[in-house]
N, CA, C and O atoms as CSV, one atom per row, in Angstrom:
chain,resi,resn,atom,element,x,y,z
A,1,MET,N,N,149.668,183.208,194.314
A,1,MET,CA,C,149.947,183.169,192.894
A,1,MET,C,C,149.095,182.067,192.247
A,1,MET,O,O,148.954,180.974,192.795
A,2,PHE,N,N,148.541,182.371,191.093
A,2,PHE,CA,C,147.674,181.438,190.377
A,2,PHE,C,C,148.494,180.303,189.773
A,2,PHE,O,O,149.489,180.540,189.088
A,3,ASP,N,N,148.070,179.074,190.032
A,3,ASP,CA,C,148.724,177.885,189.480
A,3,ASP,C,C,147.772,177.252,188.463
A,3,ASP,O,O,146.824,176.556,188.825
A,4,LYS,N,N,148.046,177.509,187.196
A,4,LYS,CA,C,147.181,177.017,186.116
A,4,LYS,C,C,147.066,175.497,186.142
A,4,LYS,O,O,145.971,174.960,185.982
A,5,ARG,N,N,148.171,174.804,186.339
A,5,ARG,CA,C,148.156,173.330,186.336
A,5,ARG,C,C,147.261,172.784,187.446
A,5,ARG,O,O,146.492,171.848,187.226
A,6,LEU,N,N,147.363,173.367,188.633
A,6,LEU,CA,C,146.532,172.918,189.754
A,6,LEU,C,C,145.056,173.175,189.464
A,6,LEU,O,O,144.213,172.312,189.707
A,7,CYS,N,N,144.752,174.339,188.954
A,7,CYS,CA,C,143.367,174.685,188.633
A,7,CYS,C,C,142.773,173.692,187.638
A,7,CYS,O,O,141.672,173.181,187.844
A,8,ILE,N,N,143.498,173.425,186.570
A,8,ILE,CA,C,142.999,172.507,185.547
A,8,ILE,C,C,142.913,171.077,186.087
A,8,ILE,O,O,141.951,170.364,185.804
A,9,ALA,N,N,143.911,170.663,186.857
A,9,ALA,CA,C,143.869,169.322,187.458
A,9,ALA,C,C,142.663,169.190,188.380
A,9,ALA,O,O,142.008,168.148,188.406
A,10,ASN,N,N,142.372,170.240,189.131
A,10,ASN,CA,C,141.198,170.221,190.010
A,10,ASN,C,C,139.908,170.099,189.207
A,10,ASN,O,O,139.001,169.360,189.588
A,11,ILE,N,N,139.830,170.821,188.105
A,11,ILE,CA,C,138.629,170.747,187.260
A,11,ILE,C,C,138.426,169.325,186.749
A,11,ILE,O,O,137.323,168.784,186.831
A,12,TYR,N,N,139.484,168.723,186.226
A,12,TYR,CA,C,139.379,167.344,185.732
A,12,TYR,C,C,138.989,166.372,186.854
A,12,TYR,O,O,138.136,165.505,186.662
A,13,GLN,N,N,139.615,166.522,188.017
A,13,GLN,CA,C,139.337,165.623,189.142
A,13,GLN,C,C,137.902,165.759,189.626
A,13,GLN,O,O,137.209,164.760,189.821
A,14,LEU,N,N,137.461,166.984,189.818
A,14,LEU,CA,C,136.100,167.212,190.312
A,14,LEU,C,C,135.053,166.756,189.301
A,14,LEU,O,O,134.020,166.208,189.682
A,15,ALA,N,N,135.312,166.978,188.027
A,15,ALA,CA,C,134.378,166.512,186.993
A,15,ALA,C,C,134.277,164.992,187.020
A,15,ALA,O,O,133.189,164.426,186.918
A,16,LYS,N,N,135.423,164.344,187.159
A,16,LYS,CA,C,135.438,162.874,187.218
A,16,LYS,C,C,134.653,162.369,188.423
A,16,LYS,O,O,133.842,161.450,188.302
A,17,GLU,N,N,134.894,162.974,189.591
A,17,GLU,CA,C,134.197,162.556,190.810
A,17,GLU,C,C,132.692,162.746,190.708
A,17,GLU,O,O,131.926,161.965,191.272
A,18,ARG,N,N,132.267,163.777,189.995
A,18,ARG,CA,C,130.844,164.089,189.901
A,18,ARG,C,C,130.184,163.480,188.655
A,18,ARG,O,O,128.980,163.631,188.447
A,19,GLY,N,N,130.980,162.798,187.837
A,19,GLY,CA,C,130.436,162.176,186.640
A,19,GLY,C,C,129.998,163.174,185.583
A,19,GLY,O,O,129.050,162.920,184.838
A,20,ILE,N,N,130.686,164.312,185.514
A,20,ILE,CA,C,130.351,165.353,184.543
A,20,ILE,C,C,131.381,165.318,183.418
A,20,ILE,O,O,132.585,165.269,183.671
A,21,LYS,N,N,130.914,165.342,182.204
A,21,LYS,CA,C,131.808,165.327,181.051
A,21,LYS,C,C,132.465,166.696,180.886
A,21,LYS,O,O,131.835,167.731,181.103
A,22,ILE,N,N,133.736,166.685,180.500
A,22,ILE,CA,C,134.479,167.928,180.298
A,22,ILE,C,C,133.796,168.793,179.236
A,22,ILE,O,O,133.724,170.013,179.383
A,23,GLY,N,N,133.305,168.181,178.193
A,23,GLY,CA,C,132.597,168.922,177.148
A,23,GLY,C,C,131.379,169.657,177.684
A,23,GLY,O,O,131.080,170.773,177.258
A,24,ASP,N,N,130.674,169.024,178.625
A,24,ASP,CA,C,129.513,169.670,179.243
A,24,ASP,C,C,129.945,170.862,180.092
A,24,ASP,O,O,129.267,171.889,180.118
A,25,LEU,N,N,131.075,170.724,180.787
A,25,LEU,CA,C,131.603,171.846,181.579
A,25,LEU,C,C,131.990,173.006,180.668
A,25,LEU,O,O,131.680,174.164,180.946
A,26,GLU,N,N,132.669,172.675,179.580
A,26,GLU,CA,C,133.087,173.717,178.637
A,26,GLU,C,C,131.865,174.442,178.076
A,26,GLU,O,O,131.862,175.666,177.953
A,27,LYS,N,N,130.844,173.685,177.743
A,27,LYS,CA,C,129.624,174.285,177.197
A,27,LYS,C,C,128.961,175.198,178.219
A,27,LYS,O,O,128.548,176.309,177.886
A,28,SER,N,N,128.857,174.735,179.460
A,28,SER,CA,C,128.209,175.549,180.488
A,28,SER,C,C,129.037,176.789,180.831
A,28,SER,O,O,128.493,177.784,181.310
A,29,ALA,N,N,130.355,176.732,180.588
A,29,ALA,CA,C,131.230,177.874,180.862
A,29,ALA,C,C,131.345,178.801,179.648
A,29,ALA,O,O,131.995,179.843,179.717
A,30,GLY,N,N,130.706,178.412,178.534
A,30,GLY,CA,C,130.673,179.275,177.365
A,30,GLY,C,C,131.924,179.286,176.510
A,30,GLY,O,O,132.221,180.276,175.842
A,31,VAL,N,N,132.664,178.173,176.532
A,31,VAL,CA,C,133.855,178.074,175.675
A,31,VAL,C,C,133.672,176.924,174.691
A,31,VAL,O,O,132.773,176.096,174.840
A,32,SER,N,N,134.531,176.889,173.694
A,32,SER,CA,C,134.418,175.859,172.674
A,32,SER,C,C,134.886,174.497,173.195
A,32,SER,O,O,135.661,174.400,174.146
A,33,ALA,N,N,134.391,173.463,172.542
A,33,ALA,CA,C,134.804,172.102,172.893
A,33,ALA,C,C,136.308,171.968,172.690
A,33,ALA,O,O,136.845,172.428,171.682
A,34,GLY,N,N,136.978,171.349,173.630
A,34,GLY,CA,C,138.416,171.160,173.549
A,34,GLY,C,C,139.228,172.286,174.163
A,34,GLY,O,O,140.456,172.209,174.203
A,35,TYR,N,N,138.567,173.326,174.639
A,35,TYR,CA,C,139.251,174.485,175.224
A,35,TYR,C,C,140.182,174.068,176.357
A,35,TYR,O,O,141.350,174.458,176.383
A,36,LEU,N,N,139.674,173.288,177.279
A,36,LEU,CA,C,140.460,172.885,178.446
A,36,LEU,C,C,141.678,172.065,178.031
A,36,LEU,O,O,142.768,172.246,178.573
A,37,SER,N,N,141.496,171.191,177.098
A,37,SER,CA,C,142.605,170.384,176.598
A,37,SER,C,C,143.671,171.259,175.939
A,37,SER,O,O,144.868,171.049,176.135
A,38,ARG,N,N,143.225,172.238,175.161
A,38,ARG,CA,C,144.175,173.124,174.469
A,38,ARG,C,C,144.987,173.958,175.447
A,38,ARG,O,O,146.202,174.080,175.293
A,39,ILE,N,N,144.332,174.538,176.457
A,39,ILE,CA,C,145.092,175.389,177.383
A,39,ILE,C,C,145.920,174.572,178.362
A,39,ILE,O,O,146.789,175.120,179.040
A,40,ASN,N,N,145.669,173.284,178.447
A,40,ASN,CA,C,146.407,172.413,179.363
A,40,ASN,C,C,147.726,171.922,178.764
A,40,ASN,O,O,148.531,171.320,179.474
A,41,LYS,N,N,147.958,172.162,177.502
A,41,LYS,CA,C,149.195,171.705,176.863
A,41,LYS,C,C,150.388,172.473,177.426
A,41,LYS,O,O,150.288,173.655,177.754
A,42,ASP,N,N,151.518,171.775,177.531
A,42,ASP,CA,C,152.734,172.372,178.098
A,42,ASP,C,C,153.192,173.630,177.370
A,42,ASP,O,O,153.692,174.562,177.999
A,43,ASP,N,N,153.028,173.663,176.062
A,43,ASP,CA,C,153.512,174.811,175.294
A,43,ASP,C,C,152.497,175.948,175.193
A,43,ASP,O,O,152.736,176.926,174.485
A,44,ASN,N,N,151.378,175.832,175.887
A,44,ASN,CA,C,150.343,176.865,175.843
A,44,ASN,C,C,150.393,177.686,177.126
A,44,ASN,O,O,150.202,177.152,178.219
A,45,ASN,N,N,150.647,178.968,176.992
A,45,ASN,CA,C,150.746,179.860,178.149
A,45,ASN,C,C,149.446,180.587,178.454
A,45,ASN,O,O,149.416,181.488,179.293
A,46,THR,N,N,148.372,180.199,177.777
A,46,THR,CA,C,147.077,180.833,177.996
A,46,THR,C,C,146.594,180.559,179.421
A,46,THR,O,O,146.624,179.424,179.896
A,47,ILE,N,N,146.155,181.614,180.082
A,47,ILE,CA,C,145.585,181.503,181.418
A,47,ILE,C,C,144.065,181.497,181.262
A,47,ILE,O,O,143.518,182.356,180.570
A,48,PRO,N,N,143.373,180.545,181.890
A,48,PRO,CA,C,141.905,180.533,181.778
A,48,PRO,C,C,141.316,181.815,182.385
A,48,PRO,O,O,141.802,182.316,183.399
A,49,THR,N,N,140.288,182.320,181.760
A,49,THR,CA,C,139.661,183.546,182.249
A,49,THR,C,C,138.871,183.278,183.521
A,49,THR,O,O,138.470,182.146,183.793
A,50,ILE,N,N,138.658,184.324,184.288
A,50,ILE,CA,C,137.866,184.191,185.511
A,50,ILE,C,C,136.426,183.813,185.160
A,50,ILE,O,O,135.767,183.106,185.921
A,51,ASP,N,N,135.941,184.281,184.014
A,51,ASP,CA,C,134.586,183.906,183.589
A,51,ASP,C,C,134.485,182.408,183.348
A,51,ASP,O,O,133.491,181.781,183.716
A,52,PHE,N,N,135.521,181.829,182.724
A,52,PHE,CA,C,135.541,180.384,182.493
A,52,PHE,C,C,135.578,179.643,183.825
A,52,PHE,O,O,134.793,178.722,184.049
A,53,ILE,N,N,136.485,180.041,184.704
A,53,ILE,CA,C,136.620,179.359,185.997
A,53,ILE,C,C,135.329,179.492,186.808
A,53,ILE,O,O,134.904,178.538,187.460
A,54,ALA,N,N,134.709,180.666,186.770
A,54,ALA,CA,C,133.450,180.867,187.502
A,54,ALA,C,C,132.343,179.988,186.933
A,54,ALA,O,O,131.550,179.426,187.688
A,55,GLY,N,N,132.280,179.864,185.608
A,55,GLY,CA,C,131.276,179.009,184.979
A,55,GLY,C,C,131.468,177.546,185.335
A,55,GLY,O,O,130.501,176.833,185.602
A,56,VAL,N,N,132.714,177.102,185.340
A,56,VAL,CA,C,133.024,175.723,185.717
A,56,VAL,C,C,132.709,175.499,187.192
A,56,VAL,O,O,132.119,174.482,187.558
A,57,ALA,N,N,133.101,176.443,188.030
A,57,ALA,CA,C,132.829,176.326,189.466
A,57,ALA,C,C,131.335,176.201,189.718
A,57,ALA,O,O,130.901,175.375,190.521
A,58,ASP,N,N,130.560,177.015,189.038
A,58,ASP,CA,C,129.103,176.962,189.189
A,58,ASP,C,C,128.564,175.603,188.760
A,58,ASP,O,O,127.726,175.019,189.448
A,59,ALA,N,N,129.039,175.101,187.633
A,59,ALA,CA,C,128.584,173.796,187.132
A,59,ALA,C,C,128.989,172.659,188.064
A,59,ALA,O,O,128.282,171.657,188.169
A,60,LEU,N,N,130.132,172.815,188.742
A,60,LEU,CA,C,130.607,171.780,189.667
A,60,LEU,C,C,130.051,171.956,191.076
A,60,LEU,O,O,130.230,171.085,191.928
A,61,GLY,N,N,129.377,173.080,191.325
A,61,GLY,CA,C,128.819,173.330,192.651
A,61,GLY,C,C,129.890,173.623,193.691
A,61,GLY,O,O,129.798,173.167,194.830
A,62,ILE,N,N,130.893,174.376,193.301
A,62,ILE,CA,C,132.020,174.683,194.169
A,62,ILE,C,C,132.397,176.148,193.948
A,62,ILE,O,O,131.988,176.748,192.954
A,63,THR,N,N,133.158,176.716,194.848
A,63,THR,CA,C,133.552,178.113,194.697
A,63,THR,C,C,134.787,178.250,193.814
A,63,THR,O,O,135.571,177.312,193.663
A,64,VAL,N,N,134.940,179.422,193.242
A,64,VAL,CA,C,136.139,179.724,192.448
A,64,VAL,C,C,137.367,179.587,193.334
A,64,VAL,O,O,138.376,179.016,192.920
A,65,ASP,N,N,137.284,180.104,194.539
A,65,ASP,CA,C,138.398,180.034,195.489
A,65,ASP,C,C,138.837,178.586,195.716
A,65,ASP,O,O,140.033,178.298,195.764
A,66,ALA,N,N,137.888,177.693,195.852
A,66,ALA,CA,C,138.217,176.285,196.087
A,66,ALA,C,C,138.918,175.670,194.881
A,66,ALA,O,O,139.859,174.893,195.046
A,67,ILE,N,N,138.480,176.001,193.685
A,67,ILE,CA,C,139.101,175.438,192.477
A,67,ILE,C,C,140.544,175.899,192.327
A,67,ILE,O,O,141.406,175.125,191.911
A,68,ILE,N,N,140.807,177.155,192.662
A,68,ILE,CA,C,142.160,177.661,192.418
A,68,ILE,C,C,143.112,177.495,193.599
A,68,ILE,O,O,144.327,177.588,193.423
A,69,ASN,N,N,142.585,177.252,194.795
A,69,ASN,CA,C,143.466,177.189,195.970
A,69,ASN,C,C,143.599,175.818,196.615
A,69,ASN,O,O,144.574,175.573,197.325
A,70,ASN,N,N,142.653,174.923,196.393
A,70,ASN,CA,C,142.728,173.590,196.987
A,70,ASN,C,C,143.347,172.600,196.002
A,70,ASN,O,O,143.369,172.836,194.794
A,71,ASP,N,N,143.843,171.501,196.536
A,71,ASP,CA,C,144.383,170.444,195.678
A,71,ASP,C,C,143.506,169.212,195.828
A,71,ASP,O,O,143.655,168.434,196.770
A,72,TYR,N,N,142.592,169.051,194.885
A,72,TYR,CA,C,141.666,167.915,194.928
A,72,TYR,C,C,142.276,166.646,194.353
A,72,TYR,O,O,141.650,165.587,194.385
A,73,THR,N,N,143.486,166.746,193.831
A,73,THR,CA,C,144.139,165.575,193.263
A,73,THR,C,C,144.961,164.823,194.300
A,73,THR,O,O,145.328,163.668,194.083
A,74,ALA,N,N,145.250,165.467,195.419
A,74,ALA,CA,C,146.057,164.843,196.471
A,74,ALA,C,C,145.174,163.929,197.324
A,74,ALA,O,O,143.984,164.191,197.498
A,75,PRO,N,N,145.761,162.867,197.847
A,75,PRO,CA,C,144.977,161.984,198.723
A,75,PRO,C,C,144.564,162.705,200.007
A,75,PRO,O,O,145.298,163.545,200.528
A,76,THR,N,N,143.393,162.365,200.499
A,76,THR,CA,C,142.921,162.917,201.762
A,76,THR,C,C,143.705,162.267,202.906
A,76,THR,O,O,144.365,161.249,202.696
A,77,PRO,N,N,143.643,162.838,204.106
A,77,PRO,CA,C,144.320,162.197,205.239
A,77,PRO,C,C,143.891,160.746,205.448
A,77,PRO,O,O,144.722,159.901,205.779
A,78,THR,N,N,142.623,160.451,205.261
A,78,THR,CA,C,142.134,159.071,205.404
A,78,THR,C,C,142.740,158.182,204.336
A,78,THR,O,O,143.160,157.061,204.625
A,79,GLU,N,N,142.790,158.669,203.107
A,79,GLU,CA,C,143.399,157.889,202.028
A,79,GLU,C,C,144.893,157.652,202.286
A,79,GLU,O,O,145.410,156.568,202.013
A,80,LYS,N,N,145.574,158.662,202.808
A,80,LYS,CA,C,146.998,158.510,203.136
A,80,LYS,C,C,147.182,157.438,204.203
A,80,LYS,O,O,148.110,156.634,204.127
A,81,TYR,N,N,146.303,157.427,205.193
A,81,TYR,CA,C,146.380,156.436,206.273
A,81,TYR,C,C,146.182,155.032,205.714
A,81,TYR,O,O,146.923,154.113,206.062
A,82,ILE,N,N,145.195,154.865,204.858
A,82,ILE,CA,C,144.923,153.561,204.266
A,82,ILE,C,C,146.092,153.114,203.390
A,82,ILE,O,O,146.462,151.940,203.401
A,83,LEU,N,N,146.667,154.034,202.638
A,83,LEU,CA,C,147.779,153.706,201.755
A,83,LEU,C,C,149.051,153.357,202.530
A,83,LEU,O,O,149.953,152.734,201.969
A,84,SER,N,N,149.144,153.737,203.785
A,84,SER,CA,C,150.338,153.484,204.579
A,84,SER,C,C,150.487,152.010,204.975
A,84,SER,O,O,151.544,151.600,205.453
A,85,PHE,N,N,149.440,151.222,204.778
A,85,PHE,CA,C,149.502,149.799,205.154
A,85,PHE,C,C,150.186,148.980,204.125
A,85,PHE,O,O,150.320,147.767,204.290
C-alpha cells in the first residue's frame, strides 16, 4: 500500500542529503513551485502522480521503488549502534 507521508519524507530527506533544493526537484518533475508543500499538508488528500515521483526519482538518481518503499528518514544500523552509547 502506498504511504504518501513516507514518500514525501523520503523526498525531503534525499534532497537534503544531496544538497538539492525542493524547488529544483519540483521544476525538474514538471510541477509548480510549492507543490510538495501543498500535498504534504494534513488536510490534503492529494496523492502525488507517478509522473511526479518518477521525475523526482530521476533527479535524485534513485528508483521510484526506492522512494516509495524504503524509509530514508530512519537511522541506519550503524547510526542506531552509535546512538546506543
